[in-house]
Structures are given as structure tokens and as C-alpha cells.
C-alpha positions in Angstrom: 47.7 115.5 97.0 49.7 116.3 94.0 53.1 117.3 94.5 53.9 120.6 93.9 57.0 121.4 91.3 59.8 123.5 92.7 59.9 127.0 91.4 62.4 127.6 88.7 65.5 129.5 90.0 66.5 132.6 88.0 69.6 134.5 88.3 69.3 138.2 89.2 71.0 141.3 90.2 71.4 142.6 93.8 70.5 146.0 94.3 73.4 148.6 93.4 75.6 149.5 96.2 75.1 152.9 97.7 73.0 155.7 95.9 72.8 154.6 92.1 74.3 157.4 90.2 71.9 159.2 88.1 73.8 158.3 85.0 75.5 155.2 84.7 78.5 155.1 82.7 80.2 152.0 83.9 79.3 149.1 85.8 81.1 146.1 88.0 79.5 142.7 88.3 80.7 141.0 91.5 80.8 137.3 91.0 80.8 135.4 94.5 82.4 131.8 94.8 80.5 128.5 94.2 81.1 124.7 94.0 82.4 122.7 91.4 79.3 120.2 91.6 76.0 121.3 93.3 72.4 121.4 93.0 71.9 123.4 95.8 70.7 127.2 95.8 73.2 130.1 95.8 75.3 130.6 98.9 74.4 133.7 101.0 77.8 133.5 102.8 79.3 133.5 99.4 77.4 136.7 98.1 78.2 138.4 101.6 81.9 137.9 100.9 82.3 140.2 98.2 80.2 143.0 99.8 83.1 144.9 101.3 84.9 145.1 98.0 81.6 146.3 96.3 81.1 149.1 98.9 84.5 150.2 98.1 84.4 150.3 94.4 81.0 152.0 94.7 82.6 154.9 97.0 85.4 155.2 94.5 83.4 155.3 91.4 80.3 157.3 92.4 81.6 160.5 91.1 82.1 158.7 87.6 78.8 157.2 87.4 79.7 153.5 88.6 77.0 151.0 89.1 78.2 148.0 91.4 76.0 145.0 91.7 76.4 141.4 93.1 75.2 138.6 90.5 72.8 136.4 92.5 73.1 132.9 90.8 70.6 130.4 90.1 72.8 127.9 92.4 76.1 127.4 93.6 77.4 124.8 91.3 79.5 125.1 88.2 78.2 121.5 87.1 80.8 120.7 84.5 79.8 121.2 80.8 76.8 123.5 81.9 79.2 126.0 83.3 76.2 127.3 85.1 77.9 130.4 86.7 79.4 131.5 83.8 76.0 131.5 82.3 74.5 133.5 85.0 77.5 136.0 84.5 76.7 136.4 80.9 73.1 137.0 81.7 74.0 139.6 84.2 76.0 141.5 81.6 73.1 141.3 79.4 70.8 142.8 82.1 73.4 145.6 82.5 73.1 146.7 79.0 69.4 146.2 79.2 69.2 148.7 82.2 71.9 151.1 81.5 72.7 150.7 77.8 76.0 150.6 76.1 78.4 151.0 79.3 81.6 149.2 79.7 81.4 146.4 82.3 84.2 144.8 84.7 83.5 141.2 85.5 85.0 140.9 89.1 85.1 137.2 90.4 86.2 135.4 93.4 87.2 131.7 93.7 84.7 129.9 91.4 83.2 133.5 90.5 86.7 134.2 89.2 86.4 131.1 86.7 83.0 132.5 85.6 84.6 135.9 85.2 87.3 134.8 83.0 85.0 132.4 81.1 82.7 135.2 80.4 84.8 137.9 79.6 84.2 137.9 75.8 80.7 139.3 76.1 80.6 142.5 74.2 80.1 144.8 77.1 82.9 143.5 79.0 86.0 145.7 79.0 87.9 144.2 81.7 88.0 141.1 84.0 89.3 140.7 87.5 89.7 137.2 88.9 90.6 137.0 92.7 91.8 133.6 93.7 90.3 131.8 90.9 89.1 128.1 91.0 90.6 126.6 87.8 90.4 123.0 86.9 93.5 120.8 87.2 95.4 120.2 83.9 93.8 117.0 82.2 95.2 115.7 79.0 91.8 114.1 78.3 90.0 117.5 78.3 90.5 120.7 76.7 92.2 123.4 78.5 90.4 126.4 80.0 89.7 128.9 77.3 91.5 132.2 76.9 90.6 133.5 73.3 87.6 135.2 74.7 89.8 137.6 76.7 91.4 139.2 73.6 90.6 142.8 73.7 90.1 142.8 77.4 92.2 144.0 80.3 92.6 141.1 82.8 94.0 141.1 86.2 94.4 137.9 88.4 95.5 138.3 92.1 96.4 134.8 94.0 97.8 134.3 97.3 100.8 132.0 97.4 99.7 130.0 100.2 96.2 129.4 98.9 95.3 125.8 99.9 91.9 126.0 98.2 92.8 127.1 94.6 96.1 126.2 93.2 98.0 129.6 92.5 100.3 127.7 89.9 97.0 127.1 87.8 96.1 130.6 87.5 99.7 131.4 86.6 99.4 128.7 83.6 96.3 130.4 82.4 97.7 133.8 82.6 100.5 132.8 80.6 98.6 131.3 77.9 96.2 134.4 78.0 99.1 136.6 77.8 100.4 135.0 74.6 97.0 136.0 72.8 96.6 139.2 74.5 99.1 141.5 75.8 96.8 143.3 78.3 97.0 140.5 81.0 98.8 140.9 84.5 98.8 139.0 87.6 99.6 139.8 91.2 101.1 137.2 93.8 100.1 138.0 97.5 103.0 136.3 99.4 102.2 134.1 102.1 98.1 134.9 102.2 95.9 132.4 101.9 92.5 131.7 99.8 90.7 134.5 101.7 93.4 136.9 101.3 92.6 138.2 104.7 96.3 139.3 105.7 96.4 141.6 102.8 92.5 142.4 102.2 93.1 146.2 102.1 95.9 146.0 99.6 93.9 143.4 97.4 91.0 145.9 97.4 93.0 148.8 96.7 94.5 146.9 93.6 91.2 146.1 92.4 89.9 149.6 92.8 93.1 150.9 91.0 92.4 148.5 88.0 88.6 148.8 87.9 88.9 152.8 87.9 91.6 152.6 85.3 89.8 150.0 82.9 86.5 151.9 83.0 87.0 155.3 83.3 90.6 155.8 81.9 92.1 156.9 85.2 96.0 156.3 85.3 97.0 153.1 86.8 99.1 152.8 89.9 102.9 152.3 88.9 102.7 148.5 89.7 99.8 147.8 87.8 101.2 149.9 84.8 104.5 147.9 85.1 102.7 144.5 85.3 100.7 144.9 82.3 103.7 146.2 80.3 106.2 143.5 81.4 106.6 140.3 79.5 105.9 136.9 80.9 106.8 135.8 83.4 107.5 139.1 85.3 104.2 140.8 84.8 102.5 137.5 85.9 104.4 137.1 89.2 104.2 140.8 90.4 104.5 140.8 94.0 101.5 142.8 95.8 103.5 145.1 98.2 102.4 145.6 101.9 100.9 149.1 102.2 99.6 149.5 98.5 96.3 150.8 99.4 98.0 153.5 101.4 99.7 154.8 98.1 96.4 155.4 96.5 94.8 157.5 99.4 94.1 160.9 97.8 94.4 159.9 94.3 
């Protein structure tokens, strides 16, 4: 009996969160985490981990015409020079343009998805990039550094817990510092004493993400800490502490 070839995996978009707006005027692509090297299929657990953020953003932006989708990767591995998750993020931005037309897109990634968001930020449709606890490679003198020129012209927010044991917060600070030299619209928040999952201050992190997304896609005014972080010179705007209770200050805005 002949061996049947496995079907080719393809990236796809998950269903939009909540009722999809009649007229879409902006989109968020949620990029879950992944592995440095893997041939396995996409992780359902990683996709599930961004759903709470997706629901929050969809509620906050429904009146503005926001569509929020999770990107379903072909597989879970970055896989060296293939940069497979970044390729899938770029495909997803193309798909947003195909579905909704010329609308601004925010790439919002977690862990390895944060790296994919930063790497794919140069797509023409992308106006902003949000990287939460991004996985970034260690500095290697023999390899070129993670690129940042593609982020010019985009607003960029990085959020990282200071006690992260999975992804080194110092690496995201160094990338932010390099990106800030090419692009003033870069800021980074530190969540003191929190780990990789940012569970202790999850509501504050989600509120920060909401403020950033609504401001970059729809021109809403930023909360004062975000405004200050974008305007501050390094290192101040790249080590901005995320205050406890940040989410409460946004209620009713």
C-alpha cells in the first residue's frame, strides 16, 4: 500500500472575536508563542493564551470597526533562517488587506509571536507593533543582529516582566534601544517582579495593550504613561514601569 503524503499545512486566520463589524476600519493580528525549532503543528495552548486579550480588544474597538483575529500558524517552529512564524504573520497581513481593504493593522505578538510581530512590522499595512515578553535570540557576534529598520514609520510597544525566566528582558531592552535610534516612536514598559506569563499584572498589561491599539489604529489619545514613554529619550522611555492599577485608570475612557 502506497504511503500517503501528509497534507501541506497552511497558515490561516481564526474567526474574528465577537460580532464582526459591518465596516472594518482597523485590524489586530494576534500572534501566539512558538518554539525556536520544531516541525510539529501549531500549539492549541499557545493560541488559547491570547484569546483573553483578543476578546478585550474586540470589545474596546467594536464601535470603531475593529476586527481581531488569531493567526493560526503552519507549525510552531521559528526554524532558523526560515523565520516561519514571521512568514505566517506577513501572510496574515496580506489576508487582512484582501478581506478588508486598505485598513491599518497592529501586529500583537506574545513570546515567539512577539519576535514574529517585530520582524514582520515592515509590511505596508502595518501601522503598529505590540510585542509582549518577546522571545529574542541571544547576542551572537557571528550572526547579524535582529533587524529593526523595518520598524521605521511604525509605533512600537514592548512589554516585559523583569522576572521573566524564559525570555530575557535585557534582550528586548537592547532591541528597543537599537530600534529607538532609527524610529522615535518606540517605547518599552517593564512589569516589575512579574514573570513570563505576566499573570500577576495581567489586567494592567491588557489595559496597556488596549490603550496602545486604540491610539495607534484609531487616533484615540494615549494614556499619559504611554504618551510619556513614546516621548522620553532612552533609556527612560524604554524602562517605563507599568504601574499597578493601570487598567482602572482607563475605565470610562
